[in-house]
N, C-alpha and C positions, 0 to 999 in steps of 0.2 A: 523597571526601575530609571527612573534619570537618563533616559536614550535622549540621542534628538528628538526620537520620534513620537514619544511621550509628549516633550516638549510642545511640538507642532502641533498634536493632539488634542493637547491642552490648549491656545493658542485659537485653533479653530474650533473652540466649543463657546471660545470667549474669554477662557477666565486672562483676566489684566495684568495678573503676574504669577510665576509659580515660586517655589522654596526648592534647594536643592542643597550638597552640603559638598562642599571641597574636601577632602585630605591629600596629606604631602604625602606620596611615594615614601620608604628609604631610600632612594636617591633625589627626594624634594623635589618632586617632579608633581604640579596639581593635579588632581586624580575627582572624579564627581563620581559621589557613592554617595549611597545613606545612612550606609554604620560601617564602624570594624566587625562584623563579624557577615560569610559568607553564607549563610545556608540557603537562604532561597535560592540564588546563582549557582554556587559550585553543588548542590543538592547533599554539602556533609558544611559541621559548624569547621572551621579554619574561623584567623582573626585572620585581615587582611594586613596586619600589619608584619607577619610573616611571609604572608604573601609574594613573589615574584614576578612584577607585570603581564608574562607570558603564561604563567597558571592564570590567571584571570583574567583572559583574554575572553571579550567575546565579538565575533566576527560583525553580528546585528548590528555592533554602535557605531 
């Protein structure tokens, strides 16, 4: 979801535009993430508003 690799893949397949969501973290840092529940990435239902950045860090991003 919303990784640089996925955006590049869309461009390589001819996409003229991509859509992604930008949310602010608790410390007002912009974060690109699709929704405010992290169940797909985290394998558990959590509100992204309650998570720290280190909790949702993904090394492949």
